[in-house]
C-alpha positions as CSV (number, residue, x, y, z in Angstrom):
1,M,52.3,89.3,61.1
2,A,51.1,92.4,59.4
3,A,50.7,94.2,62.7
4,A,54.3,93.3,63.6
5,K,55.6,94.5,60.3
6,G,54.1,97.9,60.9
7,D,53.1,98.5,57.2
8,R,49.6,99.4,58.2
9,T,48.1,100.9,61.4
10,T,46.1,98.8,63.9
11,A,42.9,100.5,62.8
12,Q,43.6,99.7,59.1
13,L,44.2,96.0,59.9
14,A,41.2,95.8,62.2
15,S,39.0,97.3,59.5
16,Q,40.4,94.9,56.8
17,L,39.9,91.9,59.0
18,G,36.5,93.0,60.5
19,I,37.6,92.8,64.1
20,H,38.2,95.3,66.9
21,T,41.5,97.1,67.2
22,S,42.2,95.7,70.6
23,Q,42.2,92.2,69.1
24,V,44.9,93.2,66.6
25,T,46.9,94.7,69.5
26,A,46.5,91.6,71.6
27,W,47.6,89.3,68.7
28,K,50.6,91.5,68.1
29,K,51.7,91.4,71.7
30,Q,51.3,87.6,71.8
31,L,53.3,87.2,68.6
32,M,56.1,89.4,69.8
33,A,56.3,87.4,73.1
34,Q,56.4,84.1,71.4
35,V,58.9,85.1,68.8
36,A,61.4,86.1,71.5
37,E,60.9,82.8,73.3
38,R,61.2,80.7,70.1
39,F,64.5,82.3,69.0
40,A,66.0,82.1,72.5
41,D,65.1,78.4,72.8
42,G,66.4,77.6,69.3
43,R,69.8,79.2,69.9
44,Q,70.1,77.4,73.2
45,R,69.2,74.0,71.6
46,R,71.8,74.5,68.8
47,T,74.5,75.2,71.4
48,E,73.5,72.1,73.4
49,Q,73.5,70.0,70.3
50,A,76.9,71.2,69.3
51,T,78.3,70.5,72.7
52,D,76.7,67.0,72.7
53,E,78.1,66.4,69.2
54,E,81.6,67.4,70.3
55,E,81.5,65.1,73.3
56,L,80.4,62.2,71.1
57,H,83.2,62.9,68.6
58,E,85.7,62.9,71.5
59,Q,84.3,59.6,72.9
60,I,84.5,58.0,69.4
61,G,88.1,59.1,69.1
62,R,89.0,57.7,72.6
63,L,87.2,54.4,71.8
64,K,89.0,54.0,68.5
65,M,92.4,54.6,70.2
66,E,91.4,51.9,72.9
67,V,90.5,49.4,70.2
68,E,93.8,49.9,68.4
69,W,95.7,49.6,71.6
70,L,93.8,46.4,72.5
71,K,94.6,44.9,69.0
72,K,98.3,45.7,69.4
73,S,98.3,44.3,72.9
74,C,96.5,41.1,71.8
75,R,98.9,40.6,68.9
76,G,101.9,40.8,71.2
77,R,100.4,38.4,73.7
78,L,99.4,36.0,70.9
79,R,102.9,36.0,69.4
80,S,104.5,35.3,72.8
81,S,102.1,32.4,73.5
82,G,102.5,30.8,70.0
83,Y,99.1,31.7,68.6
84,A,100.3,34.3,66.1
85,S,98.5,32.5,63.2
86,I,95.1,33.5,64.5
87,P,93.9,36.5,62.5
88,I,92.6,39.6,64.4
89,T,89.9,41.3,62.3
90,S,88.8,44.9,62.7
91,T,85.1,45.8,62.8
């Protein structure tokens, strides 16, 4: 992280950690490659989740409308057949 920040040179970090400068450079390259992948995947997942959520909300809306239509349709049929006293409950 310190190498990516650029506050200190690679030589300073290597001296502080007691390792070779090439190791600091390798870690920095690895970090930078993974950071780009993580952010790209995270944004994509959020977009996919938002799309899935919108589709689910649309489906819920359609199903609610269908249930209401069925209730009204059943009430009409029950009235015409003489079974209007049977209550239709909603869930």
